[in-house]
FIFIFI-558471 format. One line per 10 residues: number of its first residue (from 1); for each residue x, y, z of N, C-alpha, C, O. Coordinates in pm, 1 decimal. Example, Ala and Ser with C-alpha at 12.3 -4.5 7.8 and 13.67 -1.06 7.14 Angstrom:
BEGIN
1) 1319.0/-569.0/780.0/1230.0/-450.0/780.0/1320.0/-330.0/780.0/1423.6/-331.9/846.5 | 1285.0/-225.0/708.0/1367.0/-106.0/714.0/1290.0/3.0/787.0/1340.9/113.8/803.9 $
//
This chain:
BEGIN
1) -2897.2/-706.2/-455.6/-2941.4/-609.0/-433.4/-3025.0/-565.6/-582.3/-3001.8/-597.3/-699.0 | -3144.4/-468.7/-513.2/-3262.2/-424.0/-628.0/-3191.9/-355.0/-713.0/-3201.2/-392.8/-829.8 | -3103.9/-239.0/-685.1/-3035.6/-164.7/-747.3/-2925.1/-183.2/-857.0/-2878.3/-89.2/-921.2 | -2886.9/-320.2/-872.2/-2772.3/-384.6/-909.7/-2676.2/-317.9/-899.3/-2606.9/-318.6/-1001.1 | -2622.9/-230.9/-781.5/-2511.9/-193.7/-737.2/-2374.4/-317.6/-715.8/-2255.3/-293.6/-736.0 | -2421.0/-422.2/-679.7/-2361.8/-547.8/-659.5/-2415.8/-666.9/-706.9/-2536.7/-690.2/-704.7 | -2334.1/-740.8/-748.3/-2404.2/-883.7/-822.2/-2279.7/-993.4/-775.4/-2168.9/-981.0/-723.2 | -2358.7/-1101.3/-822.3/-2248.4/-1220.4/-809.2/-2139.5/-1208.8/-886.4/-2148.1/-1176.2/-1004.8 | -1996.2/-1241.2/-810.5/-1902.6/-1223.9/-925.5/-1831.5/-1101.3/-896.8/-1711.8/-1082.1/-918.7 | -1925.8/-1007.4/-838.8/-1806.4/-886.1/-821.3/-1712.6/-881.2/-696.7/-1748.5/-946.9/-599.0 $
11) -1608.1/-817.5/-690.3/-1528.4/-810.7/-601.7/-1551.0/-699.2/-516.9/-1526.5/-585.8/-557.9 | -1598.6/-721.2/-393.9/-1653.7/-578.1/-296.5/-1531.5/-593.8/-164.7/-1456.7/-690.0/-146.9 | -1538.5/-493.5/-100.0/-1476.4/-443.8/-7.9/-1585.4/-369.0/117.2/-1642.8/-264.0/88.1 | -1601.4/-418.3/223.0/-1688.0/-376.0/326.1/-1622.5/-400.0/449.0/-1563.4/-507.7/457.2 | -1619.4/-320.3/551.4/-1583.8/-331.3/647.2/-1404.4/-399.1/649.8/-1312.3/-355.0/580.9 | -1398.4/-480.2/720.0/-1275.1/-562.4/702.4/-1251.5/-680.7/632.4/-1159.1/-761.3/643.1 | -1377.5/-678.5/537.3/-1402.1/-807.5/443.0/-1388.0/-770.9/287.3/-1451.3/-680.8/232.3 | -1294.7/-855.6/225.2/-1244.1/-831.0/115.5/-1261.4/-937.7/20.7/-1149.2/-987.0/9.2 | -1359.1/-1013.6/-69.8/-1377.8/-1083.8/-162.6/-1467.4/-1096.7/-274.3/-1522.9/-994.3/-314.1 | -1490.7/-1208.6/-332.2/-1611.6/-1210.4/-420.3/-1725.6/-1236.4/-382.6/-1734.1/-1318.1/-290.9 $
21) -1832.9/-1186.7/-429.8/-2008.8/-1200.8/-410.5/-2041.9/-1339.0/-480.7/-2067.4/-1343.6/-601.0 | -2040.0/-1456.0/-396.2/-2072.2/-1530.5/-408.0/-2214.5/-1583.9/-463.6/-2234.6/-1658.9/-559.1 | -2323.1/-1512.8/-360.8/-2468.6/-1532.4/-399.3/-2519.5/-1400.6/-330.5/-2440.1/-1347.0/-253.1 | -2634.8/-1345.5/-348.1/-2723.3/-1295.9/-297.4/-2857.1/-1358.4/-271.3/-2908.5/-1442.2/-345.3 | -2921.1/-1301.6/-137.0/-3024.3/-1363.6/-107.1/-3099.7/-1238.7/-46.1/-3044.6/-1129.4/-59.6 | -3216.4/-1244.9/17.2/-3309.7/-1170.2/64.4/-3272.2/-1080.6/159.0/-3299.6/-960.6/160.6 | -3180.5/-1169.4/272.5/-3145.6/-1119.2/408.0/-2963.4/-1090.8/380.8/-2908.7/-1002.3/446.7 | -2907.1/-1148.8/310.7/-2741.1/-1119.6/300.8/-2704.3/-1147.6/187.2/-2777.8/-1196.6/101.4 | -2590.8/-1121.0/173.6/-2484.3/-1154.6/68.1/-2386.0/-1256.8/99.7/-2333.3/-1246.0/210.4 | -2356.0/-1338.1/37.7/-2206.2/-1449.9/63.1/-2102.3/-1379.9/1.3/-2115.3/-1350.4/-117.5 $
31) -1999.8/-1348.1/63.2/-1876.6/-1327.3/-2.2/-1786.5/-1402.1/56.0/-1777.9/-1413.1/178.3 | -1702.6/-1467.0/-37.4/-1582.0/-1561.7/-39.2/-1461.3/-1475.0/-51.8/-1414.0/-1417.8/-150.0 | -1409.1/-1482.0/121.9/-1248.8/-1400.5/42.7/-1140.6/-1465.4/4.6/-1156.7/-1587.1/-4.8 | -1017.7/-1417.9/-24.7/-913.6/-1496.2/-87.8/-854.0/-1602.1/5.8/-779.9/-1684.6/-47.7 | -874.1/-1611.4/129.4/-842.9/-1701.8/233.0/-946.4/-1836.3/244.6/-929.0/-1925.9/327.3 | -1037.9/-1833.7/163.3/-1124.2/-1924.4/126.6/-1279.6/-1927.1/206.6/-1374.1/-2004.8/193.0 | -1262.1/-1813.9/289.8/-1387.9/-1819.5/387.5/-1475.5/-1763.5/363.4/-1457.5/-1662.6/295.3 | -1614.1/-1797.4/405.0/-1716.9/-1725.3/356.0/-1782.9/-1602.8/478.8/-1800.0/-1624.1/598.8 | -1803.6/-1507.8/422.7/-1867.8/-1420.4/509.7/-2007.4/-1406.2/475.8/-2035.9/-1409.2/356.1 | -2101.8/-1390.9/563.5/-2252.6/-1367.5/542.4/-2259.9/-1218.4/603.2/-2250.7/-1185.2/721.3 $
41) -2280.9/-1130.4/478.3/-2290.4/-970.6/525.8/-2438.5/-926.9/521.7/-2511.8/-938.7/423.5 | -2462.7/-889.6/607.1/-2640.8/-844.8/640.1/-2663.6/-754.8/511.4/-2561.7/-695.3/476.4 | -2767.6/-734.4/439.8/-2819.9/-645.8/362.3/-2820.0/-518.3/389.9/-2799.4/-429.1/307.6 | -2849.4/-500.0/538.4/-2853.4/-365.4/578.4/-2731.1/-251.6/582.0/-2722.0/-128.9/578.4 | -2614.0/-404.9/594.3/-2488.1/-362.8/629.5/-2448.9/-272.1/480.7/-2389.9/-164.6/469.6 | -2506.5/-361.6/376.5/-2438.2/-330.8/234.6/-2491.2/-200.5/207.1/-2426.8/-113.6/148.4 | -2651.0/-181.3/264.6/-2658.0/-21.2/204.0/-2638.7/84.0/342.7/-2668.8/202.2/326.4 | -2605.9/54.3/431.1/-2572.7/163.1/548.3/-2441.2/194.3/548.6/-2417.0/312.5/573.1 | -2349.0/122.6/528.6/-2194.9/109.6/513.1/-2134.6/137.6/395.3/-2207.8/115.9/298.7 | -2010.8/184.1/366.0/-1909.1/219.2/264.2/-1887.3/76.3/203.1/-1831.0/-10.7/269.6 $
51) -1935.4/51.6/67.9/-1892.4/-85.8/20.4/-1796.1/-14.2/-85.5/-1826.6/99.7/-120.8 | -1701.8/-63.8/-128.9/-1593.6/-55.0/-230.4/-1653.9/-177.7/-323.3/-1701.7/-276.1/-266.9 | -1651.5/-171.6/-423.8/-1679.1/-239.8/-554.8/-1592.8/-203.4/-655.4/-1603.9/-104.2/-727.5 | -1497.7/-295.6/-658.1/-1378.3/-309.9/-741.1/-1397.8/-354.9/-884.4/-1302.0/-358.7/-961.6 | -1514.8/-387.6/-919.6/-1546.6/-442.4/-1034.1/-1687.5/-407.7/-1106.9/-1729.6/-469.0/-1205.0 | -1759.6/-289.8/-1037.7/-1866.7/-232.8/-1076.7/-1898.1/-194.4/-1205.0/-1988.3/-252.5/-1265.3 | -1818.8/-79.2/-1268.8/-1817.2/-35.2/-1393.5/-1715.5/-28.3/-1482.0/-1723.7/34.9/-1587.3 | -1571.6/-119.3/-1429.6/-1482.0/-96.6/-1502.9/-1384.0/-213.1/-1447.6/-1396.7/-255.7/-1332.9 | -1284.9/-262.0/-1537.0/-1194.2/-374.1/-1436.5/-1096.8/-315.2/-1425.9/-1023.8/-357.9/-1336.4 | -1048.6/-203.4/-1498.3/-944.4/-130.7/-1448.8/-938.8/-43.3/-1284.0/-1030.6/24.5/-1237.8 $
61) -809.0/-69.1/-1221.3/-821.7/-30.8/-1100.9/-678.3/52.0/-1118.8/-586.8/12.3/-1190.9 | -675.7/159.7/-1049.2/-571.6/239.0/-988.3/-493.3/184.7/-835.2/-549.8/177.6/-726.0 | -368.7/155.0/-861.0/-323.0/107.9/-724.7/-211.9/191.2/-689.6/-126.6/213.7/-775.4 | -201.6/240.8/-573.0/-85.9/340.9/-525.2/31.0/256.4/-454.6/-6.7/180.0/-365.7 | 152.6/260.3/-480.1/249.0/218.4/-395.6/348.5/306.7/-317.9/421.5/382.3/-382.0 | 354.8/302.3/-198.6/450.7/443.1/-146.3/584.3/389.8/-115.4/605.6/275.1/-76.1 | 652.0/459.2/-131.0/816.4/410.8/-84.9/895.4/529.7/-69.4/856.7/635.7/-118.6 | 1017.3/519.8/3.5/1064.8/626.0/35.3/1233.6/566.2/4.7/1253.7/445.9/21.7 | 1325.6/638.1/-31.0/1462.7/665.0/-26.7/1528.2/762.6/58.2/1481.7/862.1/113.7 | 1676.6/701.5/57.0/1781.5/776.4/169.1/1769.0/896.6/82.2/1731.7/915.3/-33.7 $
71) 1820.2/983.1/194.0/1882.6/1134.5/142.1/2009.5/1145.0/12.2/2033.4/1234.1/-69.4 | 2061.5/1036.7/32.8/2219.2/984.1/-49.6/2171.2/943.0/-164.5/2262.0/945.0/-247.6 | 2057.6/901.5/-215.6/2017.6/835.1/-329.2/1965.2/930.2/-440.3/1916.7/1038.5/-407.6 | 1973.9/890.9/-578.8/1950.9/992.5/-662.1/1802.1/990.4/-692.5/1745.8/888.0/-731.3 | 1735.7/1114.5/-672.5/1603.1/1068.0/-691.0/1538.0/1034.8/-837.0/1425.5/985.0/-842.4 | 1615.0/1065.0/-959.3/1592.4/1053.0/-1103.2/1600.6/925.4/-1099.1/1504.0/869.1/-1150.6 | 1698.0/843.7/-1047.4/1705.8/673.0/-1072.1/1638.2/589.3/-996.8/1628.5/470.3/-1026.6 | 1574.2/650.5/-872.3/1477.0/585.9/-804.6/1351.7/557.5/-893.2/1297.2/448.1/-907.9 | 1305.1/713.8/-967.1/1186.1/718.1/-1048.2/1179.4/615.1/-1175.1/1081.7/545.4/-1202.7 | 1289.3/619.0/-1238.7/1316.8/550.6/-1348.6/1307.1/423.5/-1290.6/1227.8/357.2/-1357.4 $
81) 1350.1/362.4/-1200.6/1368.3/222.0/-1163.2/1214.3/168.6/-1121.0/1167.5/57.4/-1145.4 | 1148.4/281.5/-1050.0/1013.3/230.6/-1007.6/923.4/231.1/-1157.9/813.3/176.1/-1159.6 | 968.7/285.1/-1259.9/859.0/293.6/-1353.7/907.2/165.4/-1434.6/827.2/103.9/-1505.0 | 1022.6/132.0/-1424.2/1105.9/-8.9/-1488.8/1008.3/-113.0/-1443.3/944.2/-181.1/-1523.4 | 997.2/-124.9/-1302.4/912.3/-225.0/-1218.7/789.5/-248.1/-1255.2/732.0/-355.3/-1273.9 | 744.9/-116.6/-1266.1/584.5/-129.1/-1342.5/569.4/-208.7/-1458.3/498.0/-307.9/-1473.5 | 643.8/-154.2/-1536.3/661.2/-162.8/-1676.7/690.6/-311.0/-1718.3/642.6/-364.7/-1818.2 | 773.8/-368.8/-1631.1/794.2/-527.3/-1643.1/703.6/-613.0/-1594.8/708.1/-734.2/-1616.0 | 600.7/-545.2/-1515.4/508.1/-688.8/-1471.4/393.0/-675.2/-1566.0/363.2/-568.6/-1619.9 | 316.7/-811.9/-1587.1/226.9/-838.8/-1671.3/76.7/-785.9/-1658.0/-13.0/-780.8/-1742.1 $
91) 79.7/-749.2/-1527.1/-36.5/-703.8/-1481.1/-91.6/-570.7/-1481.0/-202.5/-522.3/-1458.2 | 37.2/-521.5/-1518.6/29.3/-351.8/-1494.4/-19.4/-298.1/-1654.7/39.6/-332.4/-1757.1 | -119.0/-222.4/-1651.5/-136.7/-162.6/-1811.8/-33.9/-62.2/-1833.1/39.9/3.5/-1759.6 | -58.7/-74.7/-1989.0/45.4/11.4/-2026.2/-36.1/148.1/-2052.2/29.4/251.6/-2040.0 | -137.7/156.4/-2077.9/-256.5/284.2/-2099.2/-357.8/285.6/-1993.4/-447.1/201.5/-2003.8 | -360.2/359.1/-1901.4/-322.7/486.6/-1853.6/-180.1/415.5/-1792.7/-157.1/308.3/-1736.7 | -99.7/527.4/-1831.9/40.4/500.1/-1830.6/99.7/504.3/-1678.0/95.6/616.2/-1626.8 | 154.6/398.4/-1597.2/259.9/385.3/-1503.8/300.5/579.1/-1450.0/337.9/666.7/-1527.9 | 282.4/591.2/-1334.8/358.5/715.1/-1277.6/418.6/716.2/-1166.2/388.5/626.5/-1087.4 | 498.0/794.3/-1134.6/600.3/788.7/-1057.0/641.2/963.8/-988.2/706.1/1051.9/-1044.5 $
101) 577.0/966.7/-853.9/584.9/1139.1/-841.9/662.0/1162.5/-708.2/650.0/1077.2/-620.2 | 733.3/1262.2/-688.8/793.1/1266.5/-555.0/716.4/1352.8/-477.3/706.6/1472.2/-505.6 | 653.0/1294.3/-366.9/582.0/1336.4/-259.1/602.8/1440.1/-121.3/531.8/1527.8/-72.2 | 706.9/1396.1/-93.7/743.4/1506.7/11.8/903.4/1478.0/45.4/949.5/1366.6/20.6 | 971.5/1563.4/92.5/1071.5/1541.5/161.6/1060.2/1495.0/324.9/1073.6/1581.1/411.9 | 1035.6/1357.9/359.1/1013.6/1326.1/501.0/1109.2/1332.1/586.2/1222.7/1358.3/546.5 | 1083.9/1309.8/717.0/1193.7/1300.9/807.3/1297.7/1227.1/820.0/1399.1/1258.3/882.4 | 1274.7/1106.1/750.6/1405.8/1003.1/728.2/1421.5/983.7/589.9/1502.2/901.8/546.0 | 1350.2/1053.0/518.5/1337.8/960.3/360.8/1279.3/1089.3/240.3/1211.0/1190.8/254.0 | 1342.6/1026.9/129.0/1260.3/1123.1/26.7/1130.1/1047.5/-8.7/1159.2/937.1/-54.8 $
111) 1026.1/1063.9/-4.4/906.0/1025.6/-27.1/852.9/987.8/-157.5/852.4/1095.8/-216.4 | 817.9/919.9/-220.2/751.0/887.4/-351.7/596.7/793.1/-322.3/548.7/752.5/-216.5 | 545.8/780.6/-471.4/413.7/718.5/-512.2/399.7/670.7/-635.3/344.3/743.7/-717.5 | 440.9/553.1/-671.4/413.4/472.2/-795.4/269.4/438.6/-821.1/221.6/344.7/-757.4 | 201.0/498.0/-899.1/76.2/513.0/-952.9/55.8/366.2/-1059.8/152.1/360.6/-1136.3 | -21.8/275.2/-1077.5/-42.1/178.1/-1172.0/-146.7/167.2/-1214.3/-219.2/218.3/-1128.9 | -223.6/122.8/-1316.5/-332.5/52.5/-1325.2/-310.5/-69.7/-1353.7/-216.0/-109.4/-1421.8 | -418.1/-155.1/-1290.6/-375.4/-284.5/-1331.3/-546.2/-324.2/-1416.1/-652.5/-263.6/-1403.1 | -518.4/-431.3/-1489.7/-649.9/-492.3/-1562.4/-763.2/-596.9/-1503.4/-875.2/-628.6/-1543.6 | -690.6/-632.7/-1399.9/-763.9/-770.3/-1320.8/-762.2/-741.0/-1157.7/-687.6/-802.9/-1081.8 $
121) -845.2/-648.4/-1118.4/-815.5/-679.5/-945.9/-904.5/-785.6/-921.1/-922.4/-788.9/-799.4 | -963.1/-865.8/-972.2/-1033.2/-997.1/-928.2/-938.9/-1082.7/-894.7/-980.0/-1173.6/-822.5 | -771.4/-1087.3/-935.0/-671.8/-1177.3/-902.6/-626.7/-1085.4/-810.3/-505.4/-1081.9/-831.0 | -649.2/-1017.5/-730.9/-590.4/-932.5/-599.8/-495.6/-820.7/-631.3/-411.7/-829.0/-721.1 | -511.4/-717.4/-555.8/-418.6/-607.9/-550.2/-322.4/-625.3/-475.1/-215.7/-568.7/-498.8 | -338.6/-708.7/-366.1/-213.2/-696.8/-276.0/-110.1/-787.2/-343.6/-1.9/-728.5/-341.4 | -102.0/-887.0/-393.2/-21.8/-943.8/-429.3/72.3/-881.0/-563.5/189.1/-907.3/-592.2 | -29.9/-783.8/-636.2/58.0/-679.2/-757.6/148.0/-638.4/-649.5/266.4/-670.7/-640.2 | 79.5/-562.4/-566.0/173.1/-483.8/-471.6/285.7/-541.6/-415.2/385.3/-470.4/-402.2 | 289.0/-659.0/-378.8/403.6/-716.3/-309.3/500.9/-750.9/-415.5/621.7/-765.3/-396.6 $
131) 425.0/-766.1/-554.6/539.5/-805.5/-651.6/581.0/-668.2/-665.2/702.2/-668.2/-686.7 | 542.7/-571.5/-662.8/613.4/-448.0/-723.5/714.2/-396.3/-594.4/821.3/-335.7/-597.2 | 660.2/-429.7/-519.4/770.4/-394.7/-394.2/888.5/-457.4/-387.8/994.4/-400.4/-361.5 | 871.9/-615.3/-419.1/983.5/-677.5/-431.9/1088.3/-650.6/-565.6/1210.4/-664.4/-572.5 | 1002.6/-612.5/-654.2/1091.2/-577.7/-789.4/1191.5/-425.9/-752.8/1311.1/-418.6/-780.7 | 1124.5/-331.7/-696.7/1170.5/-214.0/-645.4/1299.7/-258.4/-579.2/1410.6/-217.1/-613.1 | 1275.1/-351.8/-475.8/1397.5/-369.3/-405.9/1506.4/-417.6/-475.8/1623.2/-381.5/-461.3 | 1463.8/-500.4/-551.8/1583.9/-565.6/-661.5/1621.3/-475.0/-729.5/1742.7/-460.4/-715.5 | 1573.2/-396.9/-805.5/1616.4/-290.6/-886.3/1714.1/-180.6/-797.9/1826.4/-142.3/-830.6 | 1642.8/-145.2/-686.0/1703.2/-24.0/-597.1/1851.2/-102.1/-561.5/1949.1/-27.7/-566.0 $
141) 1872.6/-223.3/-531.8/1964.7/-262.4/-477.5/2100.5/-283.1/-569.4/2218.2/-261.6/-540.2 | 2031.8/-340.4/-709.9/2140.7/-329.0/-826.5/2173.5/-176.1/-870.4/2290.2/-143.7/-892.3 | 2074.9/-90.2/-881.6/2112.2/34.4/-915.1/2148.0/144.7/-826.4/2147.2/262.7/-861.6 | 2188.8/89.9/-675.7/2236.0/180.8/-573.4/2164.3/288.8/-514.6/2214.7/381.7/-451.5 | 2025.4/268.5/-542.7/1956.6/338.4/-444.8/1929.5/280.3/-304.5/1886.2/165.4/-296.9 | 1947.8/338.0/-215.4/1915.8/328.6/-83.8/1780.6/341.8/-37.7/1698.6/429.9/-63.6 | 1769.6/229.8/42.3/1620.9/273.5/115.5/1682.9/350.0/248.7/1801.3/348.0/282.4 | 1572.6/418.9/317.3/1625.4/511.3/440.6/1595.2/418.2/561.4/1507.7/331.7/556.9 | 1674.3/442.0/670.1/1653.3/414.1/814.2/1641.1/548.7/887.2/1678.0/656.9/841.8 | 1585.1/527.2/1004.4/1584.1/668.6/1094.1/1695.7/679.8/1136.9/1769.4/589.8/1177.1 $
151) 1722.3/828.0/1129.2/1874.1/880.6/1186.1/1793.6/994.6/1264.8/1688.5/1054.7/1242.3 | 1890.4/997.8/1368.2/1854.4/1116.2/1452.4/2019.4/1194.1/1523.9/2119.0/1128.2/1553.7 | 2008.9/1305.7/1533.2/2112.8/1392.7/1569.2/2103.4/1431.8/1708.1/2016.4/1508.0/1750.1 | 2188.5/1382.0/1774.8/2192.6/1415.0/1950.7/2299.3/1519.8/1982.6/2414.1/1516.1/1938.4 | 2255.4/1602.8/2054.5/2323.3/1733.4/2067.2/2335.6/1736.9/2211.7/2235.4/1787.0/2262.8 | 2450.4/1690.2/2319.9/2468.8/1681.8/2453.4/2506.0/1849.7/2499.8/2602.7/1901.9/2444.2 | 2454.8/1901.6/2565.8/2507.7/2043.6/2614.6/2584.1/1982.7/2751.3/2568.6/1878.7/2815.2 | 2672.5/2095.9/2765.0/2764.1/2079.3/2897.5/2671.4/2070.9/3032.3/2615.4/2175.6/3064.6 | 2655.3/1981.4/3095.2/2582.0/1976.0/3223.8/2668.3/2034.1/3331.6/2790.4/2026.5/3317.8 | 2616.4/2091.9/3438.6/2706.6/2169.6/3547.5/2772.5/2051.5/3609.2/2736.4/1936.1/3586.1 $
161) 2860.8/2080.7/3680.7/2955.4/1968.5/3754.3/2900.9/1995.4/3885.0/2877.7/2097.3/3950.0 | 2884.0/1831.7/3908.1/2780.5/1806.9/4054.7/2924.0/1784.4/4168.8/3021.7/1713.8/4144.0 | 2909.5/1836.9/4250.6/3022.4/1834.2/4360.0/2967.1/1726.1/4448.5/2861.2/1753.4/4505.0 | 3027.4/1592.9/4473.0/2993.5/1488.7/4554.0/3068.2/1489.7/4697.6/3187.6/1462.1/4686.3 | 3033.5/1510.3/4805.6/3090.0/1504.3/4917.2/3052.7/1370.9/4979.6/2938.5/1324.9/4982.4 | 3152.8/1318.7/5025.1/3148.1/1178.2/5103.6/3175.1/1222.4/5260.5/3273.1/1285.5/5300.1 | 3081.9/1181.6/5328.2/3045.4/1187.4/5486.2/3155.4/1088.3/5542.6/3177.2/976.2/5496.6 | 3218.6/1144.5/5644.9/3327.3/1046.2/5719.1/3225.3/991.7/5822.6/3128.3/1045.8/5875.8 | 3295.2/827.5/5837.6/3210.6/786.7/5923.0/3275.7/819.1/6065.6/3394.5/850.8/6058.0 | 3215.3/817.1/6206.4/3264.1/826.2/6311.7/3276.9/721.0/6372.8/3327.5/720.6/6485.0 $
//
């Protein structure tokens, strides 16, 4: 692109395509996805659609991982363990510091968000997210923090008694 907003080697996301810019031509950009497929994105799309450039001005990227715990679990333990999971991963930056916040008291869970910064989005953000969720699972199991499951209280009201009469056969 003439304005240098994207260049070969950048990691971009446009529509449902996420990958590395391989080449730029007068008509299209060649984008190679993580599964090895090559997508030819018309330059018009790059101009008129929203394009996320994961590596435009800085290689640091913030990643958010949403999770919930049951109402019987300790929120302080959950937050401590979430921050431990972040601190243990080699791709998570120490600065800016990882953060865990309570977002809301949901219908079936207490909802949190773990926020981390990673240094190398070109190595994939979904893999890091998966690693963090797996580590959360392990730490929560070890620490007695329970994951929620939907629960419903059912209140039955007394129904009127129905009288059933049998007709005699003649």
